[in-house]
C-alpha positions in Angstrom: 118.9 121.2 -19.3 118.0 124.7 -18.8 119.9 128.0 -18.8 118.9 131.5 -17.9 121.1 133.9 -19.9 121.5 137.4 -18.6 123.2 140.0 -20.8 125.6 141.8 -18.4 128.2 144.7 -18.4 130.2 142.7 -15.9 129.6 139.9 -13.4 131.4 138.1 -10.6 130.7 135.1 -8.4 132.1 134.8 -4.9 132.4 131.9 -2.5 133.0 132.9 1.2 133.7 136.4 0.0 136.4 135.4 -2.4 136.0 135.9 -6.2 136.1 132.5 -7.9 134.9 133.6 -11.4 134.6 137.0 -13.0 134.0 138.7 -16.4 135.0 142.4 -16.4 133.5 143.5 -19.8 130.1 143.0 -21.5 129.1 139.4 -22.0 126.7 136.8 -20.6 125.9 135.4 -17.2 124.6 131.8 -17.8 122.9 130.1 -14.9 122.8 126.4 -16.0 120.8 123.5 -14.5 120.3 119.9 -15.3 117.6 117.3 -14.8 117.8 113.5 -14.4 117.6 112.4 -18.0 119.9 115.1 -19.5 123.1 114.0 -21.3 125.7 115.3 -23.7 123.2 116.1 -26.4 121.4 118.6 -24.1 124.8 120.0 -22.9 125.7 120.6 -26.6 122.4 122.4 -27.3 122.8 124.6 -24.3 126.4 125.5 -25.2 125.5 126.2 -28.8 122.6 128.5 -27.7 124.9 130.4 -25.2 127.5 130.9 -27.9 125.2 131.6 -30.9 122.1 133.5 -29.7 122.2 137.0 -31.1 121.5 139.0 -27.9 123.8 142.0 -28.5 123.1 145.0 -30.7 125.0 145.2 -34.0 127.4 148.0 -34.7 124.9 150.0 -36.7 121.9 149.1 -34.5 119.9 148.1 -37.5 117.4 145.3 -37.2 119.0 142.0 -38.2 122.5 143.1 -37.2 122.4 141.6 -33.7 125.5 139.7 -32.7 126.3 136.8 -30.4 129.1 136.3 -27.8 130.9 134.2 -30.5 130.6 137.1 -33.0 131.9 139.6 -30.4 134.5 137.4 -28.6 132.5 138.3 -25.5 133.1 136.4 -22.2 130.6 134.1 -20.4 130.3 133.4 -16.7 128.7 130.0 -16.2 127.2 129.2 -12.8 125.6 125.9 -11.9 122.0 126.4 -10.7 120.0 123.4 -9.6 117.1 125.8 -8.5 116.2 126.2 -12.2 114.3 122.9 -11.7 112.3 123.9 -8.6 108.7 122.8 -8.7 106.5 125.4 -6.9 103.1 124.2 -8.2 102.0 122.9 -4.8 102.4 124.5 -1.3 104.9 127.1 -0.3 108.1 125.0 -0.3 109.8 124.3 -3.6 110.4 120.7 -4.6 113.9 119.8 -6.0 112.9 116.4 -7.3 113.4 117.4 -10.9 117.0 118.7 -10.3 119.7 116.2 -11.2 121.9 115.2 -8.3 125.5 116.5 -8.3 127.1 113.4 -9.8 124.8 113.8 -12.9 124.7 117.6 -13.1 128.3 118.5 -12.5 129.8 116.7 -15.5 127.1 118.2 -17.7 127.8 121.8 -16.5 131.5 121.1 -17.0 130.7 119.9 -20.5 128.9 123.1 -21.3 132.0 125.0 -20.1 134.4 122.8 -22.1 132.3 123.2 -25.3 132.2 127.0 -24.9 135.9 127.1 -24.4 136.3 124.8 -27.4 134.6 127.5 -29.5 137.4 129.9 -28.3 135.2 131.8 -25.8 136.6 133.2 -22.6 134.6 131.4 -19.8 134.7 131.9 -16.1 132.8 129.7 -13.7 131.4 129.5 -10.2 132.1 126.6 -7.8 129.7 123.6 -8.2 127.7 122.9 -5.1 129.0 125.9 -3.2 126.9 128.7 -1.7 127.7 131.5 -4.1 127.0 135.3 -4.2 126.7 136.8 -7.7 127.3 140.4 -8.4 126.3 141.6 -11.9 125.4 144.6 -13.9 122.3 143.8 -15.9 122.4 145.2 -19.4 119.0 146.0 -21.0 117.9 144.1 -19.0 117.9 141.1 -21.4 117.1 137.8 -19.8 116.4 134.7 -21.9 115.3 131.2 -20.8 116.8 128.4 -22.9 115.7 124.8 -22.7 117.3 121.7 -24.3 114.9 118.8 -24.7 
């Protein structure tokens, strides 16, 4: 599994113009994708990284005082993103062969969401498989790629 984490001031995801998931205060936008051989172990790693990575400045701003969404009780917006597994090494058209099909990927993305909620985090989501529009206010910008092997 892969996730792109974006530190945001706020973020919302819309389907057909209607907001389906939103965070209205500082937190993380997590774009999450799965490949064919991913399973629960990879979902657990991605959830742990989303929850525990210290991507926010500490209260005093001193080095080593950074905090995570778990430390802050900050929200997370999780959006499924099969395009994280695009292969663009050849030609001009991305190959999606490495992206897991919906029946494999959807339960894994749902597992990440459930594990984050199990940690007591506020989690909003997009709609799996839908064409979505994401509106977000990047903070920093801080953008991190996380991979679970």
